[in-house]
Structures are given as C-alpha cells and as structure tokens.
VORO-319215 format. One line per field, with one value per residue (C-alpha): residue in three letters; x, y negated, z negated. Coordinates in steps of 0.02 Angstrom, whole numbers. Each point is the difference from the previous one (the first is absolute). Layout:
% VORO-319215
resn <- [ALA, ...]
px <- [X, ...]
py <- [Y, ...]
pz <- [Z, ...]
% end
This chain:
% VORO-319215
resn <- [MET, THR, LEU, SER, HIS, PHE, ASP, ASP, ALA, GLY, GLN, ALA, HIS, MET, VAL, ASP, VAL, SER, ALA, LYS, ALA, HIS, THR, ALA, ARG, GLU, ALA, THR, ALA, ARG, GLY, GLN, VAL, ILE, ILE, SER, LEU, GLU, THR, LEU, ASP, TYR, VAL, THR, SER, GLY, THR, ALA, LYS, LYS, GLY, ASP, VAL, LEU, GLY, VAL, ALA, ARG, LEU, ALA, GLY, ILE, MET, GLY, ALA, LYS, LYS, THR, SER, ASP, LEU, ILE, PRO, LEU, CYS, HIS, PRO, LEU, PRO, ILE, THR, LYS, VAL, THR, VAL, ASP, LEU, THR, PRO, ASP, PRO, ASP, LEU, PRO, GLY, VAL, THR, ILE, THR, ALA, THR, VAL, LYS, THR, ASN, GLY, GLN, THR, GLY, VAL, GLU, MET, GLU, ALA, LEU, THR, ALA, VAL, ASN, ILE, ALA, ALA, LEU, THR, VAL, TYR, ASP, MET, LEU, LYS, ALA, VAL, GLU, LYS, GLY, ILE, VAL, ILE, SER, ASN, ILE, ARG, LEU, LEU, MET, LYS, ASP, GLY, GLY, LYS, SER, GLY, ARG, PHE, GLU, ALA, PRO, LYS]
px <- [949, -184, -155, -90, -171, 47, 41, 125, -101, -52, -166, -68, -38, -17, 169, 0, 35, -47, 189, 29, 15, -129, 87, -40, -30, -10, -12, -50, -32, -28, -82, -84, -153, 40, -158, 6, 3, -174, -59, 133, -95, -188, 90, 70, -139, -134, -123, 20, -153, 20, 69, 154, 115, 146, -92, -100, 175, 82, -128, -4, 211, -53, -125, 107, 155, -117, -72, 172, -8, -164, 68, 180, -19, 141, 15, -16, -147, 72, -31, 23, 42, 4, -33, 31, -63, 68, -61, 101, -55, 150, -10, 165, -52, -142, -103, 4, 127, -59, 99, -26, 76, -75, 66, -26, 87, -11, 95, 8, 27, -128, 67, -134, -139, 94, -4, -174, -52, 83, -67, -170, 4, 58, -138, -134, 68, -4, -168, -70, 86, -28, -154, 102, 158, 36, 180, 35, 182, 35, 184, 163, -77, 117, 86, 85, 66, -33, 71, -17, 30, 142, 47, 12, -23, -7, -3, -43, 139, -61]
py <- [1260, 92, -71, 68, 14, 147, 167, 131, 43, -175, -1, -155, 9, -107, -27, 88, -125, 107, 14, -195, -113, -138, -148, -204, -18, -161, -57, -147, -22, -146, -34, -149, -45, -136, -98, -179, -149, -46, 189, -43, -162, 96, 116, -124, -135, 139, -24, 189, 61, 169, -102, 3, 116, -13, 54, 152, 46, 13, 101, 118, 26, 49, 112, 69, 50, 86, 98, 41, 176, 22, -74, 68, 191, 51, -135, 44, -78, -120, -87, -187, -104, -160, -85, -158, -72, -174, -90, -161, -113, -49, -137, 10, 192, -49, 117, 99, 104, 155, 57, 134, 106, 152, 85, 159, 121, 131, 151, -72, -171, -140, -40, 62, -82, -171, 24, 53, -168, -107, 78, 4, -189, -45, 101, -74, -184, 68, 49, -158, -103, 97, -109, -137, 54, 146, -9, 45, 87, 113, 7, 43, 124, 61, 59, -127, 87, 164, 38, 171, 182, 96, -105, -150, -177, -47, -186, -34, -116, -193]
pz <- [-165, -30, -23, -151, 52, 118, -67, 76, 109, 55, -58, -86, -191, -149, -92, -169, -118, -153, -65, 13, -159, -17, 25, 15, 193, 106, 192, 86, 173, 124, 150, 113, 95, 119, 57, 78, -100, 26, -61, -154, -43, -1, -116, -113, 16, -77, 139, 74, 45, -100, -150, -104, 135, -115, -157, 91, 84, -163, -73, 142, -5, -171, 38, 139, -114, -126, 149, 80, -35, 95, 149, 14, -2, -98, -115, -197, -78, -130, -169, 57, -141, 105, 165, 72, 162, 35, 163, 33, 144, 105, 131, 58, 35, 38, -86, -171, -82, -122, -120, -113, -154, -81, -170, -70, -122, 73, 97, 187, 67, 47, 185, 90, -130, 39, 182, 13, -121, 142, 137, -68, -70, 193, 85, -118, 52, 180, -17, -78, 128, 160, 37, 33, 77, 86, -2, -171, -16, -162, -1, -96, -139, -103, -149, -105, -144, -99, -175, -112, 18, 65, 154, -126, 73, 173, 71, 193, 84, -6]
% end
C-alpha cells in the first residue's frame, strides 16, 4: 500500500488529478455532539443566549465544506455543487447528530469536505453551548459513504 500524498522520496505533495475524468462524486459523513438532556432542551427550546444554535451550526458546516482546501494543506479546491448539513436533536444520545453530504462533478472526491462540514458544525455547537456546559463531547465522526471516481462506491459498515 502506498500513500498518494507522498512522492518516492517521502516528500508531501498535492496529488496530480489532471488526467482523471470529471465524474459525479458524493460523500456523506456523520458525527455526534454529546450534551446533557438539560442542555439539549436549552437548544431545542430556542432559548439559547447566542440564538439558533442548530441554524448557526448548519451554516458553519456549509461554510466549512467550502473552505476545506484552505484548512487541509493537500486538498484540492473543488467546485462544490451541493452541501447539506442536518443537525438532529437526539434525547437518547443525548445530544445532536450531525450529517453532512457534499456533491461535486470533478476529478477528485469530496470526503474531506463532508468530514470538515461535520467537524465545523460540531465545533460551532460546542462554541455556542460552552457557557452552559463544560463537558461537551464531540465524537464518532466518520465517513459513511463516498461514491464516484475510480474507486467507486464505499459504504461504512453499519
């Protein structure tokens, strides 16, 4: 196995995708922000001091997906065609489940954009709630699915 971001001398480099065909590509990632039931009620009741926690986090996640190549050194800037970020309150967790899907028609995949969207949305939830709960946990961030390109479709085991 070889890592594509290193050359034969072991130096980091951006992968050359110029010979790859433009294809439809999609990726979905998910993560969780674990908070107390009391804090979750604070979020869902709309009384949070900083405003609409989930709405702000959704926008932050979308912005994060669009800025991935600025944050991850060897990521290609991509023409993203769609980003969805869903934040679902879950009293059984308790907390919020974040799911992001990113699409493009390009020469490389959007896995990093989907993962970045989840991370940035989760960090935004953390930022907006840290004043009311110090023990917030961000966890289980992972790629659920990617489709397109030479490697085809991947789905994470359930």
